[in-house]
C-alpha positions as CSV (number, residue, x, y, z in Angstrom):
1,M,11.4,-27.8,-30.8
2,L,14.4,-28.7,-28.5
3,S,15.1,-32.3,-27.6
4,P,14.2,-33.4,-24.1
5,T,17.0,-34.0,-21.8
6,P,17.7,-37.5,-20.6
7,P,16.8,-38.4,-17.0
8,A,19.3,-37.3,-14.4
9,P,22.0,-39.9,-13.9
10,S,21.2,-42.2,-11.0
11,A,24.2,-40.8,-9.1
12,L,22.7,-37.3,-9.2
13,R,19.0,-37.9,-8.8
14,P,19.1,-38.4,-5.0
15,L,20.7,-34.9,-4.7
16,L,17.9,-33.3,-6.7
17,N,14.3,-32.5,-6.0
18,I,12.7,-33.4,-9.3
19,A,9.0,-33.1,-10.3
20,S,7.9,-31.5,-7.0
21,Y,7.3,-27.9,-8.4
22,D,4.4,-28.8,-10.7
23,E,1.9,-30.2,-8.2
24,G,0.2,-29.4,-4.9
25,L,1.0,-25.8,-3.8
26,Y,2.6,-25.1,-7.2
27,A,0.0,-26.7,-9.5
28,R,-1.0,-24.5,-12.4
29,V,-4.5,-23.0,-12.8
30,D,-6.4,-23.0,-16.1
31,D,-8.5,-19.9,-16.4
32,E,-8.4,-16.1,-16.4
33,R,-11.1,-14.5,-14.4
34,D,-12.5,-11.3,-12.9
35,D,-14.3,-11.3,-9.5
36,V,-15.6,-8.2,-7.7
37,D,-16.8,-7.4,-4.2
38,L,-14.8,-10.2,-2.6
39,E,-15.6,-11.3,0.9
40,V,-13.5,-9.4,3.5
41,I,-13.0,-10.7,7.0
42,G,-12.2,-7.8,9.3
43,A,-11.9,-4.4,7.6
44,L,-9.6,-3.1,5.0
45,P,-7.8,0.0,6.3
46,E,-8.9,3.4,5.3
47,G,-6.1,4.8,3.1
48,L,-5.2,1.4,1.6
49,R,-5.8,2.0,-2.1
50,G,-4.0,0.3,-4.9
51,A,-3.3,-3.2,-6.2
52,F,-1.4,-6.1,-4.7
53,V,0.0,-8.1,-7.7
54,Q,2.1,-11.3,-7.9
55,A,4.0,-12.9,-10.8
56,N,3.6,-16.7,-11.3
57,P,5.0,-19.3,-13.6
58,N,2.0,-21.1,-15.1
59,P,2.6,-23.3,-18.2
60,R,-0.1,-22.7,-20.9
61,F,0.8,-26.0,-22.6
62,P,2.6,-29.1,-21.2
63,P,6.3,-28.7,-21.8
64,P,8.0,-31.0,-24.4
65,G,10.6,-32.2,-21.8
66,P,11.4,-32.2,-18.1
67,S,10.3,-28.8,-16.6
68,H,11.7,-26.5,-14.0
69,W,9.6,-24.1,-11.8
70,F,11.2,-21.2,-13.6
71,D,9.9,-22.3,-17.0
72,G,6.2,-21.6,-16.9
73,D,4.5,-18.8,-18.9
74,G,4.0,-15.6,-16.9
75,M,0.6,-15.3,-15.2
76,V,-0.1,-12.3,-12.9
77,H,-2.7,-12.5,-10.1
78,G,-3.9,-9.3,-8.5
79,V,-6.2,-7.9,-5.8
80,S,-7.3,-4.3,-6.3
81,I,-8.5,-2.4,-3.2
82,T,-10.5,0.8,-3.2
83,D,-12.7,2.3,-0.4
84,G,-12.6,-0.9,1.6
85,R,-13.7,-3.1,-1.3
86,A,-11.6,-5.7,-3.2
87,S,-11.6,-7.3,-6.6
88,Y,-9.6,-10.1,-8.1
89,H,-8.1,-10.5,-11.6
90,N,-5.6,-12.8,-13.2
91,R,-4.1,-12.8,-16.7
92,Y,-1.4,-14.5,-18.7
93,V,1.3,-12.1,-19.8
94,Q,0.9,-12.1,-23.6
95,T,4.6,-12.5,-24.5
96,A,5.9,-13.2,-28.0
97,G,6.8,-16.7,-26.8
98,L,3.3,-17.4,-25.6
99,Q,1.8,-16.0,-28.8
100,A,3.9,-18.4,-30.8
101,D,2.8,-21.3,-28.7
102,L,-0.8,-20.4,-29.0
103,E,-0.5,-20.2,-32.8
104,A,1.1,-23.7,-32.8
105,G,-1.3,-25.1,-30.3
106,R,1.6,-26.5,-28.2
107,A,4.7,-25.6,-26.3
108,L,7.5,-25.0,-28.9
109,R,10.5,-24.8,-26.5
110,A,11.7,-27.0,-23.8
111,G,12.9,-25.5,-20.5
112,I,16.2,-25.0,-18.7
113,M,16.4,-28.6,-17.6
114,C,16.8,-29.6,-21.3
115,P,19.6,-29.1,-23.9
116,F,19.5,-26.5,-26.5
117,A,21.0,-25.9,-30.0
118,P,24.5,-24.4,-29.6
119,G,24.5,-21.0,-31.3
120,D,20.7,-20.5,-30.8
121,P,20.3,-16.7,-30.4
122,M,17.4,-17.3,-28.0
123,P,17.9,-20.6,-26.2
124,D,15.2,-19.8,-23.5
125,K,11.6,-18.7,-23.7
126,D,11.2,-15.2,-22.4
127,T,8.1,-15.7,-20.2
128,A,8.0,-12.4,-18.1
129,N,7.0,-14.7,-15.2
130,T,9.4,-13.5,-12.4
131,D,9.0,-9.9,-11.2
132,L,6.8,-6.9,-11.3
133,V,7.8,-3.2,-11.0
134,W,5.9,0.0,-10.8
135,H,7.6,2.8,-12.7
136,G,6.3,6.1,-14.1
137,G,2.7,5.0,-13.6
138,K,3.3,1.8,-15.5
139,L,3.2,-1.8,-14.2
140,L,5.8,-3.9,-15.9
141,A,6.2,-7.7,-15.9
142,L,9.8,-9.0,-16.1
143,W,11.8,-12.2,-16.6
144,W,14.7,-13.5,-14.5
145,L,17.1,-13.4,-17.5
146,G,17.5,-10.2,-19.4
147,G,14.3,-10.1,-21.4
148,Q,11.5,-7.9,-22.8
149,P,9.5,-6.0,-20.3
150,Y,5.7,-6.1,-20.8
151,R,3.3,-3.4,-19.7
152,L,0.1,-4.5,-17.9
153,A,-3.1,-2.6,-17.4
154,L,-4.7,-2.1,-13.9
155,P,-6.9,-3.4,-12.5
156,T,-7.6,-6.1,-15.2
157,L,-3.9,-7.0,-15.8
158,D,-4.4,-7.2,-19.5
159,T,-1.2,-7.0,-21.5
160,V,-0.9,-3.6,-23.1
161,G,2.2,-4.6,-25.0
162,P,6.0,-4.7,-24.9
163,E,7.7,-1.8,-23.3
164,D,11.0,-0.5,-24.8
165,F,10.8,3.0,-23.5
166,G,10.3,4.7,-26.8
167,G,12.8,2.6,-28.6
168,T,15.7,3.7,-26.2
169,L,16.1,0.4,-24.2
170,G,18.7,-1.1,-26.6
171,G,18.5,-4.6,-25.2
172,G,17.0,-6.7,-22.4
173,L,16.0,-5.8,-18.9
174,A,16.1,-8.5,-16.1
175,A,14.0,-9.0,-13.0
176,H,14.8,-6.9,-9.9
177,P,15.5,-3.4,-11.2
178,K,15.2,-0.7,-8.6
179,V,13.2,2.5,-8.7
180,D,14.9,5.4,-6.9
181,P,12.0,7.1,-5.0
182,R,13.8,10.5,-5.0
183,T,14.7,10.8,-8.7
184,G,12.1,8.4,-10.2
185,E,14.8,6.6,-12.2
186,L,14.6,2.9,-12.9
187,I,18.1,1.3,-12.4
188,F,18.3,-2.0,-14.1
189,F,20.6,-4.8,-15.3
190,D,20.6,-7.1,-18.3
191,Y,22.0,-10.6,-17.8
192,N,22.9,-13.1,-20.5
193,P,24.9,-16.2,-19.7
194,Y,25.3,-17.3,-23.4
195,R,27.5,-14.6,-24.8
196,R,29.5,-11.5,-23.8
197,P,28.8,-9.1,-22.4
198,F,27.3,-11.3,-19.7
199,L,26.2,-8.2,-17.7
200,E,25.0,-4.7,-18.7
201,V,23.7,-2.0,-16.4
202,G,21.5,0.9,-17.2
203,V,19.1,3.7,-16.1
204,V,15.7,4.7,-17.4
205,S,14.7,8.3,-16.5
206,A,11.5,9.2,-14.6
207,A,10.2,10.3,-18.0
208,G,10.7,6.8,-19.5
209,V,13.8,7.3,-21.5
210,C,16.9,5.0,-21.2
211,T,19.7,7.5,-20.5
212,A,22.5,5.2,-19.7
213,R,23.5,1.6,-20.6
214,A,27.0,0.2,-20.0
215,E,28.8,-3.2,-20.3
216,V,30.4,-4.6,-17.2
217,E,33.3,-6.9,-17.7
218,T,33.1,-10.1,-15.7
219,P,35.4,-13.2,-16.2
220,A,32.6,-15.8,-16.3
221,P,28.8,-16.0,-16.7
222,S,27.9,-15.7,-13.1
223,L,24.3,-16.4,-12.1
224,F,23.4,-12.7,-11.6
225,H,20.0,-12.3,-9.9
226,D,19.6,-9.0,-8.1
227,I,21.2,-5.6,-7.6
228,A,20.9,-2.8,-5.0
229,I,21.2,1.0,-5.2
230,T,22.3,3.9,-3.1
231,D,22.1,7.6,-4.0
232,Q,25.4,7.4,-6.0
233,Y,26.0,3.7,-6.8
234,T,24.5,0.7,-8.5
235,I,25.6,-2.3,-6.4
236,L,26.6,-5.5,-8.3
237,L,27.0,-9.0,-7.0
238,D,29.5,-11.1,-9.0
239,L,29.5,-14.4,-7.0
240,P,31.1,-17.8,-7.8
241,M,28.0,-19.6,-8.8
242,V,28.4,-19.8,-12.6
243,W,27.1,-21.4,-15.7
244,E,29.8,-23.8,-17.0
245,P,31.0,-22.2,-20.3
246,E,32.2,-25.5,-21.7
247,R,28.7,-27.1,-21.2
248,L,27.0,-24.0,-22.6
249,A,29.1,-24.3,-25.8
250,R,27.7,-27.8,-26.2
251,G,24.1,-26.8,-25.7
252,Q,23.9,-27.9,-22.1
253,R,23.2,-26.0,-18.9
254,R,25.0,-26.8,-15.7
255,V,25.5,-24.5,-12.7
256,R,28.6,-24.9,-10.6
257,F,29.5,-23.2,-7.3
258,H,33.2,-22.5,-6.9
259,H,33.5,-22.4,-3.1
260,E,37.3,-22.0,-3.4
261,R,36.9,-18.6,-5.2
262,P,36.0,-15.3,-3.6
263,G,32.9,-13.4,-4.5
264,R,32.8,-9.7,-5.4
265,I,30.6,-6.7,-4.5
266,G,30.9,-4.0,-7.1
267,L,30.1,-0.3,-6.7
268,M,29.4,1.4,-10.1
269,P,28.5,5.1,-10.4
270,R,24.9,5.2,-11.4
271,H,25.3,7.0,-14.7
272,G,28.5,5.2,-15.8
273,G,32.1,4.8,-14.8
274,E,34.6,2.3,-13.5
275,V,33.3,-0.4,-11.1
276,R,35.2,-0.7,-7.8
277,W,35.2,-4.3,-6.6
278,F,35.4,-5.6,-3.0
279,E,36.2,-9.2,-2.4
280,I,34.1,-11.3,0.0
281,P,34.2,-15.0,0.9
282,A,32.4,-17.3,-1.5
283,C,28.6,-17.3,-1.1
284,Y,25.5,-16.7,-3.1
285,V,22.7,-14.1,-2.9
286,Y,19.3,-14.3,-4.7
287,H,17.8,-11.2,-3.2
288,T,19.0,-7.9,-1.6
289,V,17.0,-6.0,1.0
290,N,18.5,-2.5,0.8
291,A,21.8,-0.5,0.7
292,W,22.9,3.0,1.7
293,E,25.9,5.2,2.1
294,G,27.3,6.2,5.5
295,V,30.4,7.3,7.4
296,E,32.4,5.4,10.0
297,E,33.4,7.1,13.3
298,D,36.9,7.8,11.9
299,G,35.3,9.6,8.9
300,S,35.7,6.8,6.4
301,P,32.9,6.6,3.8
302,T,31.0,3.3,3.7
303,V,28.4,1.5,1.8
304,T,26.1,-1.0,3.8
305,L,24.4,-3.8,1.9
306,L,21.6,-6.0,3.4
307,A,20.7,-9.3,1.7
308,C,19.8,-12.9,2.2
309,R,23.0,-14.9,2.0
310,I,23.5,-18.6,1.3
311,D,26.8,-20.1,2.4
312,D,26.7,-22.9,-0.2
313,P,23.9,-23.1,-2.8
314,I,24.7,-26.5,-4.2
315,P,23.8,-29.8,-2.4
316,R,26.6,-31.7,-0.9
317,V,24.6,-34.6,0.7
318,L,21.7,-36.7,-0.3
319,H,18.3,-35.0,-0.1
320,K,17.0,-37.7,2.3
321,D,19.8,-36.7,4.7
322,E,18.5,-33.1,5.1
323,P,14.8,-33.3,4.0
324,E,13.8,-30.2,5.9
325,I,16.1,-27.9,3.8
326,P,14.3,-27.0,0.6
327,R,15.8,-27.8,-2.8
328,L,14.8,-26.2,-6.1
329,E,15.8,-29.0,-8.5
330,F,19.7,-28.7,-8.2
331,L,19.8,-25.7,-5.8
332,R,19.9,-25.8,-2.0
333,L,17.8,-22.9,-0.4
334,H,19.2,-22.1,3.1
335,P,19.6,-18.3,3.2
336,F,19.9,-15.9,6.2
337,L,19.7,-12.2,6.8
338,Y,23.2,-10.8,6.4
339,R,25.0,-7.4,6.4
340,W,28.1,-6.2,4.6
341,T,29.8,-2.9,5.4
342,L,32.3,-1.7,2.7
343,N,34.9,0.8,3.8
344,L,35.6,3.0,0.7
345,R,38.8,4.4,2.2
346,T,40.5,1.1,3.2
347,G,38.8,-1.4,0.9
348,A,38.0,-3.6,3.9
349,V,34.7,-5.5,4.1
350,R,33.0,-6.4,7.3
351,G,30.3,-9.2,7.1
352,E,27.9,-10.4,9.7
353,Q,25.0,-12.8,9.8
354,L,22.1,-11.1,11.7
355,D,19.8,-14.0,12.4
356,D,19.8,-17.8,12.3
357,V,16.2,-18.3,10.9
358,P,16.1,-19.1,7.1
359,T,14.3,-16.3,5.2
360,E,14.0,-15.2,1.6
361,F,12.1,-12.8,-0.8
362,P,12.9,-9.9,1.6
363,R,11.0,-6.6,1.2
364,M,11.2,-3.1,2.8
365,N,9.5,0.2,2.3
366,N,10.3,1.1,-1.3
367,D,9.9,4.8,-0.5
368,R,13.2,4.5,1.4
369,L,15.1,2.4,-1.1
370,G,18.8,3.5,-1.3
371,V,18.9,5.3,2.0
372,R,19.4,4.0,5.6
373,T,16.6,1.9,6.9
374,K,16.1,-0.4,9.8
375,R,12.9,-2.3,9.0
376,A,12.3,-5.2,6.6
377,W,9.6,-7.9,6.2
378,H,10.6,-11.4,5.2
379,P,8.7,-14.6,4.5
380,R,10.0,-17.4,6.8
381,I,11.2,-20.6,5.1
382,A,9.4,-23.7,6.3
383,K,11.1,-27.0,7.0
384,A,10.0,-28.7,3.9
385,P,11.5,-30.4,0.8
386,T,10.3,-27.5,-1.5
387,L,10.4,-23.8,-1.0
388,Q,7.5,-22.9,1.2
389,F,6.8,-20.0,3.6
390,D,5.1,-20.8,6.9
391,G,5.1,-17.3,8.4
392,L,6.6,-13.8,8.2
393,I,9.3,-12.0,10.2
394,A,9.3,-8.2,10.8
395,Y,13.0,-7.4,11.3
396,D,14.9,-4.7,13.0
397,T,17.8,-4.9,10.6
398,D,20.2,-3.1,12.9
399,S,20.0,-5.8,15.5
400,G,18.6,-8.7,13.5
401,V,15.8,-9.2,16.0
402,G,12.6,-10.2,14.4
403,Q,8.9,-10.3,15.3
404,H,7.4,-13.6,14.0
405,H,3.9,-14.4,12.8
406,T,3.0,-18.0,11.9
407,Y,0.3,-18.6,9.4
408,G,-1.1,-21.7,10.9
409,E,-1.3,-25.5,10.2
410,G,-1.6,-26.3,6.5
411,Q,-1.1,-22.6,5.5
412,R,1.6,-21.3,3.3
413,G,2.4,-17.7,2.3
414,G,4.2,-15.9,-0.5
415,E,6.3,-12.8,-0.8
416,T,5.2,-9.9,1.5
417,V,5.0,-6.3,0.3
418,F,4.8,-3.0,2.2
419,A,2.2,-0.4,1.4
420,P,2.8,3.0,3.1
421,R,0.0,4.8,4.9
422,P,-0.8,8.1,3.2
423,G,1.1,10.8,5.0
424,A,3.3,8.4,6.9
425,T,6.4,9.9,8.6
426,T,8.1,6.7,9.7
427,E,9.4,3.8,7.5
428,D,7.1,1.2,9.1
429,D,3.9,3.2,9.2
430,G,1.7,1.2,6.8
431,W,0.6,-2.3,6.0
432,V,2.2,-5.6,5.0
433,L,0.3,-7.7,2.4
434,T,0.7,-11.3,1.2
435,F,-1.2,-14.2,-0.4
436,V,-1.7,-17.1,2.0
437,N,-2.8,-20.5,0.7
438,D,-4.9,-22.9,2.9
439,L,-3.8,-26.3,1.6
440,R,-6.8,-28.0,3.2
441,E,-9.5,-25.7,1.6
442,Q,-7.5,-25.2,-1.7
443,R,-8.3,-21.5,-1.3
444,T,-6.2,-18.3,-1.1
445,E,-6.6,-15.2,1.0
446,L,-4.9,-11.8,0.7
447,R,-3.9,-11.0,4.3
448,V,-3.2,-7.5,5.5
449,F,-1.1,-6.8,8.6
450,D,-0.3,-3.7,10.5
451,A,3.4,-3.4,9.6
452,Q,4.3,-2.2,13.1
453,D,2.8,-5.3,14.8
454,V,2.6,-8.4,12.6
455,T,2.5,-10.6,15.7
456,A,-1.1,-9.4,16.3
457,G,-2.1,-11.3,13.1
458,P,-4.0,-10.0,10.1
459,I,-6.3,-7.0,10.5
460,A,-8.1,-8.0,7.2
461,R,-8.4,-11.1,5.1
462,V,-9.7,-11.0,1.6
463,R,-11.0,-14.4,0.5
464,L,-10.3,-15.1,-3.1
465,P,-12.6,-17.2,-5.3
466,R,-9.8,-19.7,-6.1
467,R,-6.4,-21.0,-5.2
468,V,-3.4,-18.9,-6.4
469,P,-0.4,-21.1,-7.0
470,M,2.9,-20.4,-5.1
471,G,4.5,-17.7,-7.1
472,F,7.6,-15.6,-7.4
473,H,7.6,-11.9,-6.7
474,S,4.9,-9.5,-5.6
475,H,4.5,-5.7,-5.8
476,W,2.2,-2.9,-4.5
477,A,1.0,-0.6,-7.2
478,P,-0.4,2.5,-5.6
479,A,-3.7,3.9,-6.9
480,L,-3.3,6.6,-9.5
481,A,-4.6,10.0,-8.4
């Protein structure tokens, strides 16, 4: 067991938001359950068949030291929809780390707020608590660092077991891989801040075989979190928020943002080759929206990247002086929809902020991933000390104009996902789904919106039998034929 970290020095504590991500909206739940024939207010649309699933951090045992929201064991909550009826299931992801804890009857590892033994080959507990992806008819649970994917069964969400693609994976796979809807390939990255290579990038074929895996040389262990794809390229974000190597060598974790250094956007040929880097002003990005290839009026080839950009992710003033901007422990969460256009002929980069409303966890129609789109759905960040979403925005990403829907007093949502209508011919023909918590009733609903008119409010509300804690990422798994 790792030693707990000492309390934050008094000079740092006012900058942080400590012990607020394990209570209230974020408080863990204790049980795994199965509930069928849930109450539906309104009517679930004909053609909406599949499962809405969300990954959550949910500690099985109290941690042995100060905890971070990222630390909890993975628990997945899901609502399956068939023929206008809905059922709810939730399960822990049965990772190797959780199995070890269960055998010991306690949490064996402290979290990322605590020191670790230098040289430990596995300083962090792989929890598979962050992201979910649907690939080749399989639902996979993933961790934010490069970890072991775990396959889950639908609709129960029972853990089938670790997924290594027939022994071909050859390492870890981080949250936020992308599935190319045209080729069926899973494009992924593997991120490890503790030793080189800090970053690897790979491809798993539609048949479930890892066909490419390559190291990408980076000068420092940047805090990699997401990628994007186009038909030809994997798009990498090497940004100047890094783990301090000197601290890591001493068994300590500290993130520093170098605002004096430029960031880099890299274009890597999907199946291997040299990365071409484009410099941008210092910033940070947690999540991308989409990317695509195009041509300027003068014939210059381009790549466009949409993402939620943060100008400076590290607090510079006391938390009491900006209490309406969320802080996740030592990180300041104030992102905005942003577009970069990379000119492949000249090397020039044009950047532009598209809106002045803070948003995160952006989603679009995954059937159009990697080609030009103009629609996206984003949770809207509430003015609150912690990360909370008080509504959603349906964006025209060409203009940055958004249609807003507010959930209501005492209600907070999660990540939205898009489910296409069968036979749809436009990118926004379908539905947007999200969990919404009513803090007064301590209950959760799955709300379903017409993606073309979110301002009209939900067309259906599925009332869950319990509260679902605020979680990380959600996904729509279509019903198998």
